[in-house]
N, C-alpha and C positions, 0 to 999 in steps of 0.2 A: 621458332615455333611458339615459345612463351610470349614473345612480343606480339605475335599475331593473336594469341588468345587474349592478351591484355587489351589490345585494340578492339577486339570484338566485344569484350565485356564492357569497355568504356562506351562503345557505340550503343550497346544494349541499354545501359543506364540512361543515356541521353534520349534514346527512343522511348523508353518508359516515361521519362519526364514529359516528352512531347505528347505521348499518348494521353497521359493523365491531364495534361494542360488542355488538350483539344477535345477529348472525348468526354471527360467527366465520368470515368468508369466507376463501377461499383466499389473498386478498391479505394477510390478517393471520396471517402465519406465526409459529409460536412462536420465540422467541429461543433461541440456543444454551443447552442445559441445561434448557429448559422441559419437554421430554418426560419427563425423569426426575421433575421436580416434579409433572407430571400423573399419572404412575404412582403417586407417593407419596400424592397426594391420593386417588386412586381406590382405593387399597388400605386406606384407613382405615375403621374401623367406621361413621363418619359417612357416607361415600360408598357403602357397601355396602347401604344400605337400598334394596330393590327399587323401581324406578319404572315400568318399562315391560316387564317380563317378560324382560329380558336383563341381562347383566352391565353395571352402570352404569359409564360412563366420564365423569368430570368433567374438564374442561379449563379452564385459566386463559387467558383471552383478554385481551390487552393492547390499548390504544388508541394509535395513532401520536401522538407528541408529548405523551403523558400519562405521568406517573409511575404505575406500577402499584401497586394496593393489595396488602397482604400477607395471604395465606390460610394458616392453620395449624390442624391438628387438635389438639384437646385434650379432656380430660374437665373439665367445668365443672359444679359442683353435682350431681355424680352422673350427668350426661348426656354423651352424645357430642355434641361441638360443633365447629363451624368458627368460629374467631375471625378476624375481618377487621379489619385496622388500616389506616386511610387517613390519610396525611399529605399533604394537597393533591394527592390521587391519585384515580384512577378506573380500575377494571378489573373483569372479571366472571368468576365461576366458573360454567361452563355445561355442560349435558348435552343431547345430541341425543336426542329421543324421537319416538315416532309413535303418536298416539292419534286414531282417527277420531272425527268429531263424535258418532256414536251411542254411543261408548265413554266419553265425558267424564262424569265424576262429580264427585269432590271432590279438592281438594289440601289436604294437611295440612302445616303448618310451624310453627316456633316461633322466637322470638328473644329476646335480652336486650340492652337498650340502656342503658348507664350514664348518658348525657346526650344531649340534642338538640344540633343545630347551630344556634346562636342566630340567625345571619344567613341561614339557608337559607329559600328560597321556591321550591318546585318549579314554580310558574307563571311564573317569570322565568328567562330564559336565563342571566343573570349570577349567579344564586343557586340554580340547579337542582341541589341536593345533597340527600342523604338518608342518615341513619345506617344504614338497612336498606331493602332492596328484594328482594322475591321476584318473579321475572320469568317470565311465560308468553308464548310466541311461537306465533303461529297462521298457518296458510295461509288463502287466500281468493281471491276474484275480483279481480285487480288492474284489471280493466276498470271497477271502481267507483271507482278513484282519481280525485281531483280532477286538474285539469290540472297543477298544481304538483307533486303527489306522483307523478304519472305521469312527469313530466320528471325529477324527482329519482331515481326508481327506475331509469329508463332510463340516466341518467348513471352511477348506481352500477353497473349491470350492465356498461356499456361499460368502466368503469375497473377493476372487480374481478371480474367474472364472476358476481356475486351481486346479486339485486334487493333493494330495501328490503323487509323483512318486511311481509306484508299487514297484520298487526295485532299489537301487543305490549301486554299487560296487566301492569301492575306493582302489587303490593300494597306499600303504603308506610306509614310513620309520619310524620305531618305535625305541625308545631309548633302550628298554630292551627285548621285546617279540621276540622270534625267528621267522625267515622267515617261512611262512606257517600258522602262527597264524591268527585267525579271531577275530576281535574286533567288537562287536555289538555297534552301536552308542548309547550313553546314552540318546539321545533325542527320537529316534524311531528305532525299530528293522528292519525297512525297509531300513535302511542305514547300510551297513556292510563294514568293512575295512579289507583288506587282506594284511598282512605284507609281503613285498617282500625284504626288507632290514632292518637290525637291528644293533644297536650299532655304534661305531665310526670307524670301520675297513676300510670303503671305502669313508670316508669323503675327500673332496678336490680333487676328481677325477670324471671323467665321468663314469657312470655305465649304461650299456645298457641292455634292457630287451625285450624278446618276450614272451608273455603270451597267453595261450590257454583260450579264453574268456569263452567258454562253461564249460570247466573243472573248472575254477576258480569260476564261478558263482555257479555251483553245489556244490563246496566245501564250499562256503560261505552261501548259502541259502538252500541247500538240495533238490533242484528241478531243472528241466530244465529251461533255460532262455526263456523269451519272446523276442520280437523285441528290438534291441538296438536303442534308439531314441535320445541319446545325449552323447557327450564326453566333458571333461573339464579338466583344470588344476587349482590347487588352492594351495596357500601358505598362511597360516594364523597364527596369533599370538595374536588374540584379547582377548582370555580367560586368557592367562598367562601375558598379558600386557608386551610383550617383543618384541624384534626386531629380524628379521631373513631374510635370502636372499637365493635364489636358482636359478639355471639355468635349463631350460627344452629344450631338443631337440624336433623336430616335433613328434606329435602323429599320427600314421598311423595304418590302419586296414588291416589285411589279405594280399591278393595278391596285393593290391593297394599300399603297402608300397614301398617306394623308398629309395635309399641310401642317406646319408646325403650330 
């Protein structure tokens, strides 16, 4: 019985970290000086690419107990880019959006990765790192949660005022799994990763994508998506205690996407 309680508590902590990482809940308040940093990021040409029909506001969300990654705007190879440096760190640059299911079309993004994290494996808790992630967060019917996820979501709500996101889809670059593979997050199955790039073949160059949001969500979760309520980028190396770096082009949605 004690072992079961310990496992549940451990899962609850992991779910809380996932919640704070993905939702940016009220309990995850910016540290002093972060508001200025948020404003600086949002004023860059990278962040000004329109996403949801209103002025974009990108915020840097930190994880409790984690060293934050560094986000900086720069011009890279003639492109507007956000360079993210992770030194045994994990945090997210995130924007709140609102797109109803009927409005969902495509997401466009690009990234440049100099090298992979050799020891990373996104299917393992102790090695769940990635040089690049583009994150989509969705609403949905939490009545469909498993007993475990319902319990974790309620615990999260009672502690932070925010529930576990119904579903989170991440586009990732995997060391070995082929493009099209779906990796279920080892912390909660409400987070699933869709591999869009694999191996070392396209390292050290810009790679551009346009993905069908609805089709990708259905492939990952086996059901139709709810409203899209958040997007983000994340480069993390906290689990493998390693260093990594990547560049991201602007993330844009559907017909609102503009050229670089």
